[in-house]
N, C-alpha and C positions, 0 to 999 in steps of 0.2 A: 283525581290524581295528575300533577303536569308530567308530561313525558321527560325522556332521556333528554331530546332533542331541546326543549323550552330550559329544562334546568342549565344545560351545558351553556349555552348562549346568554344565565346572568353571569357563569363564573369567569372570573379575569385571565385565564388561560396561563398563568403561571409556569405551572405540570413541578411544582413544588414538590408534592409530595405529603405535605404536614397533614394532610387529612388521612393520613395513612394508605393511601391509593395510588396509585399508580401513574395518576393523570388526572386531568382534570375529566376528562371523557368517562373513566371508572367508575370516578363518586359520583357523575350526575346518574350513571346508570343507577350506583346503589341506593342514591337518594330516590331516583323514581320508580325503582321496582323493587327496592328490599326495606325498604325505609328508614335506609341511612339517616343520623343526624342532620340537618341544615344547619348546624354552627359550627362546622368543620376546616371551614373554608377560611383559613387567618389571613392572608392576602385580598380578600373581598371585604374582612371586617363586619363593621356593623352594615355597612352600606350593602354587602352582596345580602346578608341573610336577613336584611327585612324585605327586598328584592325574592328571594326564595321562601319567606314566607307568605307575600303576596302571592305568588300563583298558586297556594295553597291555602290563595281567600283566608288568609289569619294575619295575625301580628306575632312577629316574635315573642316567645314569653321570656319572663326573666330568668329562667333557666337557661336558656339556651344561650342570653346578653351574656349572663355572668359565664358561659363554658367558653365562650370565646376564647381563642388564642393572642395575647396582643400582636400586632403589628410594627415593627419598626422600619419607614422607609431609608432604602439605603442601593445602593449600586455597589459591584465587584469592582475591585481595581488591583493591577498585576504588579509588582514591584518589578521595576526592569531588570533590578540589578542583584534579584535574586531569584529568576525565574532561570529554569534550566531546558524548557525546552519538551516536556512530557509527554505532550500532548493529554494529560490524564484530563484534564479541566474541559478540553476542547469535545471531546465524546459524552462526557455528561451533562456538558449544557444542553437541557430544552430547545432552547431558541436560537441557538448558533450567534449567542451574544461573544461567545470567544472565539478568536480568530487566531492562526498562527497556525505554521506548519509544525511537525515533527524535528526537536533539536535546533528548534530557531524562538525566536521569544515570540509570546504571545499578549493578546492584548484584548479590550474589551469596548466590543462597539456599544456604546451608552445607551441609546435609542432600543435598543434589544433587548436588554438587560432588564431581569424580571425583580430582580433581589431573592430569589429561589431558595438559593445557598449552598446547591447542590454539588458547585465548585468546591465549596472550601474543603470540603474532609481529604478530597482526592489529591490536590496538592502535598507533596513529599517537601517542598521547600519554605511550607507555610511562609505562601509570597502573595495570598491572593488579601486583602483587605475588604471590610465592610467600610463604605465611603457613605455617609448619610446623603441623602437626595430630598428636594425641596417639591420633588414629585406627592402629590394627594393621594389616598385610596381613588379615589374618583377620575380623579386624572388618570393613573395608570388602568382602570378600569376600560377606559373612554377607548384605549389602546387595546382593547384583547384581540379583535380582529387583526391587529400586526404579531400580536405574541401567537395568535391561531398560527396563523398561514407561515409566519417562519418556524415553527412547530415541525407541521405537515412537511413543510419541503425538507427539511431534514431528516423527517422518518422515511420519506420519498426515497432520498440520497442514499441513507443506509441500507435503504432494501433492496436497491439499485446495484449500492456494492456489495453487499452479504449474496445476491445472485449471482453477479459475477464471480465471484469469488467460487462458488458454486461451481458456476460449469468453467471453469478453467483447471478446479480440484476435478471434476468428471473427465474432462481431456486428458488429463497425466496420467489419472487409473486406466485409462482407454490407452494411451500409449504406451504405459506400463504393460498393459493385458497383453495385447499386438505384438509386446517384443518378449515377451515370457513364452505367447505362443509360437512365434518363427523359432524361438532358441530351440523350444521341446520339439516341432517339428523338422529343425536341423537335427539336432541328437536323434531321431527316431530314424532317419533317413541315413546318418552317421553307423549307429546298430546294425541297419539292415545290410550296407555295403558289409562292414568287419561280417553279419553273419554268411554273407554270401562268401567272403574267401576262403 
């Protein structure tokens, strides 16, 4: 049986979640260690299906081929006339292909857009369009390392941001605790002074 790393190396790294897992790595883990079907990667299509079957020492079955979800090649486009800068699409884009600040116009870096579709349901203004791309499944697959690097870098940034937020919250709690302790000590001193009068 192939390892999780061997399976993951063959996936297109779109992180689209259409396989019903939270990303390419969890899907690879399921294929390698839990016997998950190898035909769940729509962005990889028959191209990746053949590679996954190949590392298992076989060819795809007709049932696996028939069970593949069809894939249309497209890139996200944000209509500048409707974008309100809500930032929701920026948060969910796994490869950081959508850029922009809160309450400012967002845009798409086409080279990083995998057409995963995760941004579409998040937009309250319905201003993200699917624009056809001339890229092929094979062409997108050849850029999988770029997508994976962008995904990992975004994960690192988000982890760092969460850790910094936790540190700030801890410091604020400590300050509040110190203030409360100081106030309690002063109140105790005042009570002692009142009692001694």
